[in-house]
Backbone as CSV, one residue per row, in Angstrom:
resi,resn,N_x,N_y,N_z,CA_x,CA_y,CA_z,C_x,C_y,C_z
1,UNK,5.712,-5.592,48.370,5.842,-4.182,48.667,6.637,-3.524,47.553
2,UNK,6.083,-2.497,46.995,6.726,-1.767,45.917,7.207,-0.423,46.418
3,UNK,8.290,-0.002,45.833,8.896,1.279,46.216,8.371,2.337,45.258
4,UNK,7.905,3.478,45.788,7.403,4.531,44.914,8.510,5.048,43.998
5,UNK,8.115,5.487,42.821,9.047,5.931,41.801,9.878,7.123,42.245
6,UNK,9.319,8.066,42.938,10.092,9.241,43.343,11.168,8.868,44.359
7,UNK,10.941,7.851,45.176,11.962,7.390,46.114,13.115,6.748,45.344
8,UNK,12.777,5.991,44.344,13.793,5.334,43.524,14.644,6.367,42.790
9,UNK,14.020,7.384,42.286,14.760,8.420,41.578,15.688,9.190,42.504
10,UNK,15.263,9.370,43.732,16.147,10.066,44.673,17.397,9.239,44.940
11,UNK,17.210,7.925,45.012,18.369,7.062,45.275,19.368,7.121,44.107
12,UNK,18.833,7.178,42.931,19.704,7.258,41.760,19.964,8.726,41.453
13,UNK,20.906,9.239,42.102,21.222,10.656,41.919,21.770,10.891,40.511
14,UNK,21.759,12.114,40.147,22.260,12.503,38.846,23.735,12.094,38.682
15,UNK,24.502,12.194,39.722,25.928,11.844,39.684,26.107,10.354,39.398
16,UNK,25.309,9.520,40.051,25.422,8.082,39.842,25.040,7.710,38.412
17,UNK,24.031,8.359,37.876,23.636,8.093,36.493,24.745,8.502,35.515
18,UNK,25.356,9.638,35.769,26.451,10.102,34.916,27.626,9.134,34.970
19,UNK,28.014,8.703,36.161,29.127,7.759,36.312,28.836,6.441,35.599
20,UNK,27.628,5.950,35.727,27.248,4.695,35.087,27.277,4.832,33.566
21,UNK,26.752,5.930,33.066,26.738,6.153,31.619,28.158,6.256,31.066
22,UNK,29.039,6.956,31.767,30.434,7.074,31.314,31.150,5.732,31.360
23,UNK,30.892,4.958,32.390,31.526,3.645,32.502,31.079,2.726,31.364
24,UNK,29.843,2.816,30.967,29.341,1.990,29.871,29.794,2.530,28.512
25,UNK,29.959,3.823,28.404,30.310,4.445,27.143,31.778,4.209,26.752
26,UNK,32.679,4.137,27.711,34.110,4.000,27.419,34.417,2.763,26.570
27,UNK,33.970,1.555,26.925,34.280,0.407,26.069,33.585,0.466,24.706
28,UNK,32.410,1.062,24.650,31.705,1.185,23.373,32.501,2.084,22.425
29,UNK,33.005,3.204,22.921,33.807,4.113,22.099,35.113,3.434,21.681
30,UNK,35.776,2.730,22.599,37.033,2.041,22.278,36.815,1.007,21.177
31,UNK,35.749,0.241,21.257,35.442,-0.749,20.219,35.151,-0.067,18.887
32,UNK,34.435,1.030,18.921,34.124,1.765,17.695,35.374,2.300,17.017
33,UNK,36.297,2.842,17.811,37.554,3.360,17.256,38.378,2.217,16.662
34,UNK,38.468,1.093,17.378,39.221,-0.058,16.873,38.606,-0.586,15.580
35,UNK,37.298,-0.705,15.542,36.620,-1.186,14.344,36.813,-0.224,13.175
36,UNK,36.755,1.066,13.432,36.991,2.056,12.385,38.410,1.972,11.845
37,UNK,39.390,1.813,12.737,40.784,1.688,12.311,41.017,0.442,11.472
38,UNK,40.457,-0.685,11.894,40.603,-1.923,11.125,39.914,-1.832,9.766
39,UNK,38.781,-1.173,9.722,38.075,-0.990,8.454,38.910,-0.143,7.494
40,UNK,39.504,0.933,7.994,40.353,1.788,7.155,41.583,1.023,6.670
41,UNK,42.207,0.236,7.550,43.401,-0.536,7.200,43.071,-1.565,6.121
42,UNK,41.948,-2.261,6.278,41.525,-3.249,5.292,41.181,-2.575,3.969
43,UNK,40.482,-1.459,4.035,40.120,-0.731,2.820,41.328,-0.231,2.051
44,UNK,42.401,0.082,2.766,43.632,0.559,2.123,44.476,-0.594,1.594
45,UNK,44.033,-1.836,1.806,44.763,-2.994,1.282,45.792,-3.554,2.223
46,UNK,45.804,-3.136,3.469,46.814,-3.612,4.408,46.542,-4.980,4.985
47,UNK,45.318,-5.420,4.968,44.980,-6.697,5.591,44.964,-7.806,4.554
48,UNK,45.631,-8.888,4.860,45.573,-10.057,4.012,46.426,-10.005,2.768
49,UNK,47.121,-8.933,2.516,47.959,-8.837,1.329,49.411,-9.090,1.727
50,UNK,50.042,-10.104,1.144,51.438,-10.370,1.472,52.344,-9.263,0.936
51,UNK,53.431,-9.030,1.630,54.372,-8.005,1.193,55.620,-8.660,0.613
52,UNK,56.073,-8.125,-0.489,57.312,-8.554,-1.122,58.160,-7.301,-1.278
53,UNK,59.304,-7.289,-0.625,60.227,-6.162,-0.736,61.556,-6.706,-1.261
54,UNK,61.854,-6.394,-2.507,63.061,-6.894,-3.159,64.038,-5.742,-3.353
55,UNK,65.272,-5.963,-2.912,66.357,-5.013,-3.148,67.449,-5.735,-3.933
56,UNK,67.974,-5.077,-4.952,69.055,-5.635,-5.759,70.261,-4.724,-5.596
57,UNK,71.389,-5.321,-5.220,72.594,-4.525,-4.962,73.831,-5.268,-5.456
58,UNK,74.940,-4.571,-5.378,76.262,-5.112,-5.667,76.300,-5.868,-6.994
59,UNK,75.912,-5.192,-8.078,75.951,-5.813,-9.393,77.338,-5.735,-10.004
60,UNK,77.770,-6.841,-10.584,79.050,-6.871,-11.289,78.910,-7.817,-12.475
61,UNK,79.568,-7.481,-13.562,79.560,-8.307,-14.770,81.012,-8.488,-15.204
62,UNK,81.384,-9.724,-15.508,82.767,-10.019,-15.887,83.014,-9.665,-17.352
63,UNK,84.199,-9.106,-17.608,84.651,-8.956,-18.986,84.856,-10.357,-19.550
64,UNK,84.516,-10.579,-20.807,84.758,-11.909,-21.379,86.255,-12.211,-21.412
65,UNK,86.571,-13.481,-21.325,87.961,-13.928,-21.313,88.302,-14.509,-22.679
66,UNK,89.411,-14.067,-23.254,89.843,-14.590,-24.549,88.957,-14.104,-25.678
67,UNK,88.635,-15.013,-26.605,87.860,-14.663,-27.795,86.349,-14.806,-27.602
68,UNK,85.911,-15.348,-26.481,84.479,-15.563,-26.270,83.761,-14.253,-25.954
69,UNK,82.485,-14.197,-26.264,81.680,-13.030,-25.898,80.687,-13.371,-24.792
70,UNK,80.591,-14.658,-24.438,79.681,-15.051,-23.354,80.322,-14.719,-22.010
71,UNK,79.515,-14.167,-21.131,80.013,-13.797,-19.808,78.892,-13.940,-18.785
72,UNK,79.177,-13.538,-17.558,78.206,-13.680,-16.470,78.104,-12.396,-15.665
73,UNK,76.926,-12.195,-15.086,76.694,-11.075,-14.172,76.188,-11.640,-12.851
74,UNK,76.455,-10.891,-11.772,76.127,-11.360,-10.420,75.514,-10.211,-9.626
75,UNK,74.514,-10.536,-8.828,73.831,-9.548,-7.993,73.551,-10.159,-6.628
76,UNK,73.390,-9.301,-5.646,72.862,-9.714,-4.346,71.403,-9.278,-4.321
77,UNK,70.499,-10.239,-4.222,69.057,-9.983,-4.234,68.517,-10.307,-2.847
78,UNK,67.951,-9.304,-2.179,67.439,-9.477,-0.817,65.927,-9.302,-0.806
79,UNK,65.239,-10.253,-0.165,63.785,-10.187,-0.006,63.488,-9.944,1.467
80,UNK,63.190,-8.702,1.830,62.883,-8.369,3.226,61.390,-8.449,3.513
81,UNK,60.608,-8.914,2.552,59.167,-9.056,2.747,58.825,-10.340,3.480
82,UNK,57.522,-10.614,3.575,57.075,-11.818,4.278,56.523,-12.872,3.319
83,UNK,56.812,-12.726,2.018,56.346,-13.670,1.008,57.491,-14.012,0.059
84,UNK,57.612,-15.298,-0.280,58.624,-15.732,-1.237,58.360,-15.101,-2.602
85,UNK,59.430,-14.951,-3.386,59.306,-14.448,-4.750,60.239,-15.257,-5.636
86,UNK,60.138,-15.059,-6.947,60.994,-15.763,-7.901,61.516,-14.774,-8.937
87,UNK,62.805,-14.871,-9.224,63.409,-14.126,-10.325,63.097,-14.918,-11.593
88,UNK,62.352,-14.309,-12.525,61.885,-15.058,-13.693,62.516,-14.608,-15.011
89,UNK,63.107,-13.418,-15.056,63.723,-12.950,-16.300,64.694,-11.818,-16.000
90,UNK,65.680,-11.680,-16.898,66.663,-10.598,-16.781,66.919,-10.045,-18.181
91,UNK,66.964,-8.715,-18.274,67.380,-8.068,-19.512,68.505,-7.092,-19.179
92,UNK,69.328,-6.797,-20.167,70.406,-5.820,-20.002,70.501,-5.003,-21.277
93,UNK,70.529,-3.711,-21.130,70.630,-2.801,-22.280,69.661,-3.200,-23.393
94,UNK,68.460,-3.636,-23.029,67.445,-4.003,-24.005,67.553,-5.403,-24.573
95,UNK,68.516,-6.188,-24.120,68.700,-7.559,-24.620,68.313,-8.572,-23.547
96,UNK,67.916,-9.758,-24.011,67.572,-10.835,-23.080,68.842,-11.474,-22.519
97,UNK,68.787,-11.845,-21.252,69.861,-12.597,-20.607,69.240,-13.877,-20.057
98,UNK,70.071,-14.816,-19.659,69.573,-16.077,-19.113,69.977,-16.245,-17.665
99,UNK,69.397,-17.249,-17.032,69.762,-17.616,-15.667,70.390,-19.001,-15.711
100,UNK,71.446,-19.201,-14.950,72.078,-20.517,-14.910,72.629,-20.788,-13.517
101,UNK,72.951,-22.059,-13.303,73.520,-22.478,-12.022,74.730,-23.351,-12.320
102,UNK,75.838,-23.032,-11.673,77.067,-23.808,-11.796,77.173,-24.724,-10.584
103,UNK,77.610,-25.959,-10.824,77.737,-26.916,-9.720,78.772,-27.974,-10.080
104,UNK,79.170,-28.727,-9.082,80.110,-29.833,-9.270,79.319,-31.135,-9.327
105,UNK,79.643,-31.988,-10.307,78.985,-33.288,-10.415,79.591,-34.234,-9.380
106,UNK,78.936,-35.362,-9.103,79.503,-36.322,-8.144,80.902,-36.805,-8.524
107,UNK,81.223,-36.787,-9.824,82.560,-37.215,-10.248,83.590,-36.097,-10.135
108,UNK,83.155,-34.893,-9.732,84.084,-33.786,-9.529,84.217,-32.849,-10.714
109,UNK,83.432,-33.056,-11.759,83.497,-32.182,-12.931,82.581,-30.971,-12.732
110,UNK,83.013,-29.843,-13.274,82.179,-28.639,-13.216,81.089,-28.748,-14.271
111,UNK,79.901,-28.281,-13.917,78.781,-28.346,-14.843,77.918,-27.098,-14.700
112,UNK,77.110,-26.844,-15.722,76.227,-25.674,-15.721,74.876,-26.098,-16.279
113,UNK,73.796,-25.585,-15.656,72.457,-25.849,-16.173,71.702,-24.537,-16.304
114,UNK,70.883,-24.436,-17.346,70.031,-23.261,-17.531,68.838,-23.364,-16.596
115,UNK,68.379,-22.217,-16.109,67.247,-22.163,-15.188,66.144,-21.298,-15.776
116,UNK,64.897,-21.685,-15.508,63.761,-20.859,-15.911,63.514,-19.746,-14.908
117,UNK,63.819,-20.019,-13.638,63.604,-19.036,-12.575,64.442,-19.430,-11.369
118,UNK,64.562,-18.487,-10.437,65.321,-18.720,-9.207,64.497,-18.191,-8.042
119,UNK,64.324,-19.004,-7.010,63.562,-18.587,-5.838,64.340,-17.621,-4.958
120,UNK,63.613,-16.661,-4.394,64.172,-15.727,-3.417,63.243,-15.786,-2.199
121,UNK,63.587,-16.617,-1.201,62.696,-16.809,-0.049,62.505,-15.527,0.766
122,UNK,61.355,-15.432,1.403,61.061,-14.293,2.279,62.089,-14.226,3.399
123,UNK,62.560,-13.014,3.675,63.519,-12.813,4.753,64.893,-13.380,4.469
124,UNK,65.227,-13.595,3.208,66.504,-14.224,2.863,67.161,-13.463,1.713
125,UNK,68.360,-13.916,1.343,69.108,-13.255,0.280,69.653,-14.286,-0.694
126,UNK,69.609,-13.943,-1.964,70.231,-14.729,-3.020,71.499,-13.992,-3.419
127,UNK,72.654,-14.585,-3.131,73.936,-13.988,-3.517,74.471,-14.766,-4.710
128,UNK,74.404,-14.165,-5.878,74.888,-14.823,-7.086,76.409,-14.872,-7.063
129,UNK,76.965,-15.945,-7.652,78.422,-16.097,-7.693,78.804,-17.033,-8.836
130,UNK,80.097,-17.077,-9.204,80.543,-18.007,-10.245,80.385,-19.471,-9.828
131,UNK,80.134,-19.723,-8.551,80.005,-21.094,-8.046,78.560,-21.466,-7.752
132,UNK,77.617,-20.688,-8.243,76.202,-20.938,-7.989,75.357,-20.328,-9.089
133,UNK,74.348,-19.587,-8.699,73.435,-18.953,-9.658,74.077,-17.695,-10.234
134,UNK,73.874,-17.489,-11.543,74.346,-16.260,-12.178,73.440,-15.903,-13.348
135,UNK,73.703,-14.738,-13.917,73.013,-14.274,-15.117,73.987,-14.456,-16.275
136,UNK,73.563,-15.151,-17.330,74.437,-15.357,-18.483,74.016,-14.403,-19.598
137,UNK,75.011,-13.829,-20.267,74.736,-12.830,-21.289,75.874,-12.763,-22.287
138,UNK,75.631,-12.063,-23.374,76.649,-11.821,-24.384,77.159,-10.399,-24.193
139,UNK,78.473,-10.280,-24.038,79.068,-8.958,-23.806,78.926,-8.093,-25.051
140,UNK,78.719,-6.819,-24.836,78.656,-5.869,-25.945,80.077,-5.451,-26.299
141,UNK,80.337,-5.208,-27.560,81.675,-4.763,-27.958,82.030,-3.438,-27.276
142,UNK,83.260,-3.326,-26.867,83.725,-2.069,-26.292,83.593,-1.958,-24.785
143,UNK,83.057,-2.970,-24.112,83.004,-2.899,-22.646,84.419,-2.860,-22.093
144,UNK,84.611,-1.986,-21.096,85.910,-1.880,-20.431,85.695,-1.935,-18.931
145,UNK,86.735,-2.275,-18.216,86.670,-2.316,-16.755,86.182,-0.966,-16.233
146,UNK,85.200,-1.008,-15.344,84.643,0.207,-14.757,83.369,0.702,-15.421
147,UNK,83.067,0.202,-16.626,81.815,0.595,-17.284,80.622,0.117,-16.455
148,UNK,79.508,0.826,-16.588,78.266,0.425,-15.914,77.286,-0.116,-16.947
149,UNK,76.663,-1.236,-16.608,75.677,-1.866,-17.488,74.339,-1.880,-16.751
150,UNK,73.296,-1.408,-17.429,71.955,-1.365,-16.823,71.246,-2.703,-17.040
151,UNK,70.735,-3.263,-15.942,69.977,-4.515,-15.966,68.572,-4.266,-15.428
152,UNK,67.630,-5.077,-15.885,66.289,-5.112,-15.310,66.014,-6.554,-14.912
153,UNK,65.799,-6.763,-13.622,65.474,-8.086,-13.105,63.967,-8.130,-12.881
154,UNK,63.295,-9.125,-13.459,61.840,-9.224,-13.339,61.480,-10.376,-12.405
155,UNK,60.675,-10.043,-11.398,60.260,-11.008,-10.384,58.788,-11.353,-10.565
156,UNK,58.428,-12.561,-10.158,57.059,-13.049,-10.304,56.053,-12.163,-9.577
157,UNK,56.327,-11.791,-8.350,55.396,-10.983,-7.557,55.762,-9.500,-7.559
158,UNK,57.010,-9.185,-7.367,57.464,-7.799,-7.213,57.394,-7.008,-8.510
159,UNK,57.602,-7.701,-9.628,57.671,-6.991,-10.900,59.116,-6.662,-11.242
160,UNK,59.334,-5.604,-11.979,60.671,-5.257,-12.470,61.437,-4.391,-11.481
161,UNK,62.735,-4.695,-11.373,63.650,-3.915,-10.539,64.870,-3.590,-11.398
162,UNK,65.195,-2.308,-11.522,66.372,-1.889,-12.283,67.602,-1.907,-11.393
163,UNK,68.736,-2.293,-11.984,69.993,-2.347,-11.235,71.150,-2.065,-12.190
164,UNK,72.236,-1.577,-11.632,73.459,-1.359,-12.397,74.500,-2.382,-11.973
165,UNK,75.322,-2.802,-12.941,76.436,-3.701,-12.649,77.698,-3.078,-13.231
166,UNK,78.766,-3.143,-12.481,80.044,-2.601,-12.937,80.827,-3.715,-13.635
167,UNK,81.452,-3.389,-14.761,82.251,-4.351,-15.512,83.581,-4.539,-14.789
168,UNK,83.915,-5.800,-14.495,85.161,-6.123,-13.792,85.869,-7.256,-14.523
169,UNK,87.189,-7.347,-14.391,87.885,-8.476,-14.997,87.590,-9.758,-14.210
170,UNK,87.575,-10.916,-14.871,87.347,-12.172,-14.154,88.396,-12.358,-13.065
171,UNK,87.959,-12.848,-11.925,88.870,-13.093,-10.818,89.157,-11.878,-9.970
172,UNK,88.592,-10.720,-10.313,88.816,-9.514,-9.509,88.195,-9.703,-8.136
173,UNK,88.878,-9.201,-7.129,88.367,-9.304,-5.757,87.093,-8.478,-5.624
174,UNK,86.097,-9.005,-4.900,84.866,-8.227,-4.689,85.160,-6.913,-3.993
175,UNK,84.450,-5.871,-4.408,84.661,-4.544,-3.817,84.002,-4.445,-2.470
């Protein structure tokens, strides 16, 4: 037994058809909006690209002691990104500087080694100090306590970051 078409159409009132169409349309529109948003985010480079956010602060450089011109500079380097980075080079006032690490040997003697680079892990901070990693450089004639020296720290991923360091006497308390 078949039901005539006009009887079937009466059962499916216009209101029921509208409700059904709206119920089916809502998830389709939501998926379309989500897909459009993800496409825009990916197109703008937000998807799959690691972030490296490097901040350099609290720069200080020691006045040389005695007749030597070799000295050290120290910075706090913070990586608030989600990808590790490496400090690979440092320049100051247009001159090259080096990276080194000071440590105690098993026999208790102080020692220093030159470094090619220093890691700055994601979500962590590298605090340079006379007892660890530092920047080694030759002091320019005429530096006095309170002078500012411009440095450029170059990172493997982040690129170059400019920072200032204040000239302080060795052993001065951190500000």
